[in-house]
N, C-alpha and C positions, 0 to 999 in steps of 0.2 A: 960461583956464579954471581955473587954480588960484586966481585972485582969486575966481571966481564961487562955487568950492566953499568957500572959507573964509566968503564972505559967506552963503552958505546954511547953513552950521554955525552961524554967529553968529545968524542968524534962528531956526533950529530950537532953539538953546540958549535964547533969550529966550521963545520959545513955549512951551517944556517948563516953564519957571519959572512962566509965567502958568497953564498947565494945572494945575500942582500946587497953585497957590494957590487956583485956583476950585474944582477937584474935591476936594482934601484927602484924596487916597487914602493908605493906610498903606503903608509901605515895608519889604519885606524885601530887604536887600543881602548879596550873597554876595562875599567877598573871600578872598584866598590865593594861593597859587602854582599849585596843580593841583587838579583836581577840581571846578571851580566849575560847568561846565556840566551835568555829571552830577548834581550836588547840586540844581542848580535844576530839572532834569526830575524828580527824585525828590520835591522839595518840591511841584511842580505837580501830580504825580499824587495826592499826599495831600490837598491842599487844593481842587482844581478840583471835586470832587463836591459840596461844601457852600458853597463861597464863590465870589464873581466875582472871579477872579485873573487877571492877565496876566503872562506872563514874556516877557522879552526873547528874541527869536526867532533871532537871528544874532549872530555875533561881530564887532563893530566895535570901532574904538578908542573909549576912553571918552567923548571929546569929541563923538563922533558916536553912539555906540551908546546912551548914556542917553537924549538928546533922542528918538531914533527909537523907543525901547521906551515911553517916557512918552507919546509921541503915538500910539503905536500903528501905526507905520509898519514893514512887514515887510521893506523893502528900503532901501538906501542911496540913492546918486544916481549910478549908473553911466551914466545917459543924462540929458539936460536934462530929458526929460519926467517922469521919476521925481523929480528934484528939485523940479519945479513941483508935482507931485501931493502930496508930502511937505508943503510949505509951505502949500498950500490945505487939506489935511487939518488942520494946526494951527490955521488960521484958522477952519475950521468948528467945531472944538472950542471955540474962544474965543467965536464969535460966537452959537453956540446951546447950548442945555441938551442934553447928549447922556448916554446911559447910559455911565457910566464905572466901571472896575473899583474894587472895594473895597481891593484889595490889588495892589501891583505887585512882582514878583520880579525883581530887577535884578542882574545880574553886573557886579562892578567891577574891570576890569582895569586893572594898574599896569604898562604898557609902558615908560614913561618918567616922568621926573620931572616933577611937576605934575599928573599923572592923577589921584591921589588926592586932592590938594587941590582939583581942579577938581570932582570928584565931590561932596566935602564941601560944596562951596559951593552945590551944586544941591539935595541931599538933607537931610532931617531924618528919621533912621532909626528905626523902631520895633524891627525885629529884625535883627541882624547875625549873619550865618553866617561863621565862620572856618575855611576848610579847611586843608589843609597847606600849609606854606611851605617846609620843608626848610633843611637848613645852607646850601645855595647856591640861593636861589630863580631861577626863570626869569626872563629880561629883566634880571637884575641888571647886565649889562654897561653900559646906560644910566644906571644909578645909581652907577656906579663901584665901590661896594662893598656888602656886605650890610648894614651899620650904616644907611647911608643908605635902603636900600630899608625896613628895619624902622622908621625914622624916620618915613618918609612913610605907611606903614600907619596910624599913629597918627591921621592926619587923618581917616580913615574911623571909627576909634573915637570920636573927638571929635564926630563928626556923630549919634551914637546919642543918643536922647533920654533924659533922666535916668531916666524910667520905663520905658525900653526894655529889651531882653534881648539878651545875646550867647551864641549857641550855637557851641560851638568843638570843634575836634579836639584833645582833651587828650594824644594820644599824640605830636604834634609839639613837638619841644622850642621851636622858635622861637616858635610860637603860644602855647604855655604861659607862656613868659618875657614875651611881649608883653602878655598879659593879667592877669598875676598881681598887678599893682598897680592894676589897673582897679577903681573903685568903682562898679560897676554889677551888676545881677542877671545871673547866668550859669549856663549849663546845660552841663556837660560830657559829651562822647561820646567813647568810646574802645574798643580791644580789651582787654579784661581790665582790671586795676587798680581804682579806685575811682570810676569814671565813673557819671554818674546814668544815663545811657543807655549800656548796655555791649553790646559784642559778642563773639562767641566766635571762636575761629580757624576760618577757613572750610574746608570739605571740598569738594574736586573732585569732581564727579559725572562718570560714565562711562556710556557705551552701547556696543553691539555693532557693530562694522563686521563685513564679511564675513570678514576675516582676524583681526582683533584689537580690543581696546576702545579708545575714543576719548574724550577729554573732551567733555562735553555742557553743562556750566555749573557751578554752585557752590551750596552751601548753608551757612547759618550760623544762629545764634540771636541775637536781640536780648533783653536782660534789663532790665526795669523793675520796681523794687521786688520783686525775687525772683521775678517771673513771667517765664517765658521763651516767646518767640514766635518760631517758626520762619520763615525767609525762603528762598527758593529763586530764583536768578537763572539763566536759561538762556542758552546761546550767548555767554558771557563768563566769564572768570575775573579774579581779582584783588582786592585789598583796597580798591582805589578804590571798587569798586561797594558794598562794605560799609560804607565810610565814608559814601558818599553816603545809603544807606538809614538810618544811624544818624542822621544830622543831619536828615533828613526825618521820622524817627519823633520827634525831639525836638520838631519844629514842630507835629506833629499833637497831641503831649501839650499843648503850650503853647496851642493852639486849643481844647482840651477834648474832642478827639475821643476815642472809645473805643479801646482797644488793638486790638480787632478790626477796627474801620473802618480804623485806620491800617495794620495788617498786610496787610489786603484789597487796599489799594491799592499798598503796596510790592511785593507779590508779582505785580504787574503791571509792574514796573519792568524796563526792557530798557536795556542799555548802547547807546551811540551808535556809529556807524562809526569804525574806527580805535582803539578803546579796548580792547584786549586781547579781541578778539572771535575767536571760533572759526570759521575758515573751512576748508572741505574743499579739499585741494590736489591737484596732480597726482601720479600714481604712488602713489596711496593714502597720501598724506601729510596732515599736518594743520598749519595755519597759525594761529599766534596774531598776529593783526594789531593791532598797537599803534602804528600809523603815524601818527596823529593829530599827535602833537608829542612832544618829549623834554626832560627836565630832570633833574639828578641826582636829586631824589627820586622822580620818576615812574619812572627806569630802575631804581631801586633796588626799588622795589614790583613791577615787571614782572618782574625777575629771580627775586624772591622767589617769585612765583606759578609762573613757569615751572619752577623747581626742584623744585617740588612735584608736577609732573606725571609720570605713569607713561606710558612708550611703548614700543612694540615694537622701534623702530628707534633712530636717533641722535637726539640734541638738538643742533640747529644755531641759533646766534645770529646774525642780521643786524642790524648797528647802524649808522645814520647818525649824523653829527656832531650834537652838541648846540650849538646856536648861541645867542649872545647872553649867554655867560658871562663875557665879558672876561678879566680877569687871572686867574681861577679855572679857564679852560677847560682848560689842559694837565694840572693836577692831577687835575680832575673826570674827564676821559677816562682817565687812567692808573688811577685808583681802581677803575673797574669791573673791571680785569684779575683782581683777587684773587678777586671773586665767580665770574666767568665760568670760570675755570680749573677750578672744582670741579663746574660744571654741563654745559658744552658740550664736545661732541666735535670741533665745527667752529665756525669763526667767520668772518663776512664783514664787513669794516670799510669803510664807504662814506664817502668824503669824507677831506680832508687833516688834519683835527683827530683823527679816529679813527685815524690812523697812530700817534698816542701809545699808543692801546690796543694796537695790535699790537706795538709795540716793548715795552710792559710785559708782555705774555703771553710773549714770547720771553724776557724777564729772568727770569720766573717758571717757566721750563722746559716751556712749552706747545709743542706739536710745530709746527715751522715749516710743514710739509707741511699742517697742518690750518687754516691761516690763509689767507684771500683778501683783497687789498685792491682796492678798486675805487673810481674817481673819481666815478661817477655811479649813481643808481639803476638806470639803463638796463643799464649794464655789470653791476651787481650781480644784476639780474634774470635776466640770461643765465647767469652764474656758478652762481646757486642752482639753475636748471632742470637744468643738467647734474650737479649734486652730490646732489639729492634722490632717496631710494629709498623703497621700501615701508615703511611704519611710521614715517618720520622725523616729527619735530614741530620746527617752526621759529618762533622768535620774530623778528618783523619790527618795528624801532621806530627812529625817528628825529626830528629837528626838522622842523617844517612845509615850511621851503624846501628840504629834501632830497628832498622828494616820494617818500617811502618806500612810498606806496600803489602806485606804478608796478610795484614788485617784487611786491606781493602779486597784482596784476593778471597778472603773467607766469606766476605759479604755481599760481593759484587753478583748481580742477577746472571751475567754471562762470564762465567770464569774462563770459557773456552776463547774468550778474546783478550785473556790477560797479556799475551805477546805484544799486542800493539796498543793497549790502554795503559799498562802499568809500567812504572820506572824500574830499572834494574832487572831486566830479564835477560841480559846476557849470560852465556854459559858460566864466565867466571864468577859472577855474582850468585847465580843459582846453585853452584857447587859449594857455596860457603855456607856456614851453620846459621 
């Protein structure tokens, strides 16, 4: 079966190259360590009203995801029938003249060495979007060190056409250094500073519960050429939402859309499951569900947003292991402690890597009775259920394989809504342990 899957990948990759050559779509590629999917969704919102665009629908590895997006296949090949359907779809595109998108919006994932080089060999990029990378990127373990990861990102930059454009997060130190010597047209986006597309500090919005106020979303302003444009995001908080909107605003400017057209689309933006979403919890508590994934830069952003919240009860942090950090793992788990000790009243550490966090919290004088360690998300969910009280607000975050969404399900007020609220509710995930 592995041989057949690899053969299918090779066929799909070959078909994708031929389809690009035949239809000549323009390419918007999105790279970086965090925030790619939300940025893709925001860009699609801005462009889809006036342009024929296609976005990659699901998260696959680069060697599979790019061909599937180019061919317009919504699924991979978990069954032989899907595999055959995908290949026949590619043949149909090549054999007949089909209506094909003007623009493709493609995520470039760098999970392992060679992914960026592989993508650059397929794509000739018109617009490159660079989201945050952070001091220690996600998946850095497979690259051995940060320098190797940054070096491989340069393959994507080299795939940008000479007349192309790079839109980037100027607040990220790694991104700034990566691009400062690049001799291409660039558009900067950031919070404050001298960015061309500038965002304000976001404000948390609150609504009334029967007993107290609860967060309902966030608002901020985007500034371009001295003009300010208000944006409101409901049911989620965090700077990752703002960065996605800033980068999408820049795309709209590049496409010649009016600011009113851009902001009208951006104000329809909604976060995706597991990305700092506000979920009603049991016992009149509030859950900030950030269970999609985790990395040092993502956890830093999550804690910054969590710190800004006002609540009637306690602030509880539930953190699962950050995976694929390699030699940086122990230090990065310890670093979190200095931030958490000033924010949380209680901490639940899930997984053996997070034991480093609990050790460092104790070293910093955090109360031992306020720390719970758990080996699994199932155990952590039971502990959190016992701990929660009225007015408490809890942040739940961890890497994908830690399955932190199971904790959210354990303590959400309306578990019957889990299929539309939680991440990883597809059958292939639910059938895993």
